[in-house]
N, C-alpha and C positions, 0 to 999 in steps of 0.2 A: 253864925252857922245857919240861922234862919234865912239870912239874905242869900247865902250860897245855894240852899235848897230851892229858893224861889227863882234864882237865876237859872239853875239846871232845869227846873220844870218849864221854863220859858224857852230854853235853847233846844230841848229835845223835839218839841213840835215844829220848830223852825227848821231843824235839820231834816225831819221827816218830809216837810213840804218841799224843801230843796231837792231831796233825793227823788221824790215823786215827779217833780217837774222835769228833772234830768232824765228820768226813765221814759217819760212821755215823749220828750224831744228825740231821744235815741230811737225809740220804737217807731215814731212817725217818720223820721228821716230814712230808716231802713225800708219802710213800706214804699216811700216815694222813689227811692233809688233802685228798687227791685225790678229786674227785667221780667216781663210776662213770660210764662211758660206756654207751650203750645196749647195746653188745656185751658188757659185763661182767655185765649183769643176765640171769640165765638164766631162760628160760620153762619152767615146770614141765611143761606139756603137750608142748612140743617136745623137752625132755630125755627124758621118759618114752617118747616115740615111738621114739627111736633107742637108748636104753639098755635093751637087751632082756634079760629073764630069764624064768624059768618062769612068773611071775605076770603078765607083760605081756599086754595086750589092746587091740584097736582095734575100735570099733563104729560102725556107721551105722544109724540108725533113721529110716525114712520114714513119715510120717503122711499119709494121704490127706485129701481135702476133708472138711469138717465137715458130716455129713449124718445120716440115721437110723441108730440102733444096728444094725439088721439089715444095712445095706449099707456101713457105715463099715469101712475097711480100713487096715492098716498092715503094715510088715514090718521085720525087724531082721536084720542080718548082723554076727556077732561073730567076729573072727579072733584066734586065740591061737597060740602056738608049737606046740601039740600038737593043735589042733582048728580047724575052720571050721564054723560053725553058721548056718543061715538059718531063721527062723521067720516065717510069715505069719499075721496075726491078723485076726479079725473082731470088730467092735464096740469099744467104749471100755474094756471090761474085759479086753481082749487074750485072747480065746478063740483058741487055736492051731488053725488049719484046715489047715496044711501045714508040714512041717518036714523039714530035711535036715541031718544032722551027719556030717562026714567028718574023717578024720585030717589033720594037718598036720605039718610038721617045722620045725626051727629055721632052716634055710637058706631055705626058702620064705617063712617069716614075716619073716625079715630083709629079703629082697628086697622084699616087699610093704610093710613098714613104711617103708623108705627111699623107695619109689616114692610113697607117699601124702605123706610128709614133703616130698619135692621138688616135689610138686604143691600144697603149701601147706595141708595139712589142718589144721594148728594155727595158721595165719595168721589173726589176728582181733584184735578190739579189746575192751577192757573196756567193759561196759555198766552203766548204773545198774540198780538192783534192778527198777524198773518196766520198763525196756527188756529185761531178761533174762527176764521172765515171758512165756512163749510160749502161754499158754492163749488160745484163740480167734484166734490169729494166722493170717492167710491162709486164711479159711474156704472160699474157692472153689478153693484150690490145694493145693500140697504143702508140708509142713514137714519139713526134714531136720536131724537132730542128728548131729554127729560127736563121739565121745568117745574119750579115751585112758584106759585102765584099768590099775590095778595091783591084782591079786587081785580083791577085790569092791568096791574103791574107784574112783570116777571122779576122775581127776586134773584133767581139763579138758574142758569141753563148749563147742562152738561150734554155732550154728544158722544155717540158710539157708532161704529160702522161694522159691517160684516167683512170688510177688507182688512186683512191683518197688517198691511204696511202703513196704515194711517195712524198718525200721532194724535189719538183722541183724548178728550178731557175726562171722560167717564172712567171710573176705576172700580165700580161696584160689581154686583153679581147680575149680569144682564138677563139671563133666561128666567130666573125666579121673578124679577121685577116685571118683565114682559108678560109672564103668565098671570101675575097678580092684576095687572091692568086689564087684560083680556077677560079674566074671570069676573070683572065688575059689570060686563055687558053680556048677559046670558045668550043673546042672539048674535054674537059677533061673527060666527061662522056663516050665518045667513047673509049678513051685511057684506062680508068679504067674498061671497060666492061670485065666481066669474072674474075676479080681479087677479092680476099677476104682480106680485111684489118680489 
């Protein structure tokens, strides 16, 4: 009888170990075979927009209608944790005709980046190579590009036009984002004075 008890006390832990190993194998294989859901797949642009460090940056570039070199215009606003810069250009070679650079701080940049993120700045769709070519797009209107930057690299670019027929990549709320960018440069109206976009 003593031998039977001893044998049972040795068998029970062995059975528990086997069951534990079996459970780990089943759980591990189910994790490996699981297909990722859309929420599992991280968007590089979205991630870079809210993972803020010293090299972070957000840019909006607006190109005016396609016309003569002398009257063609565009402008660009780049916001970083330590700076806010607006440049106004004339012609297709981007001759700077007005510029304003001011300091920024981490807290202000964080609020701005989360505000544009909540307005869908990086909401968009993948385009084919030909659809992503914006040369000559919307010749009588405006083309706007939104970019998320890391140091000197562009992580993601989306574009929007004022021409309704264009198959654009941007799917966020355009007007609120444009206003947020312009609000970062308090003298933007002065910088744009006399320009035609």
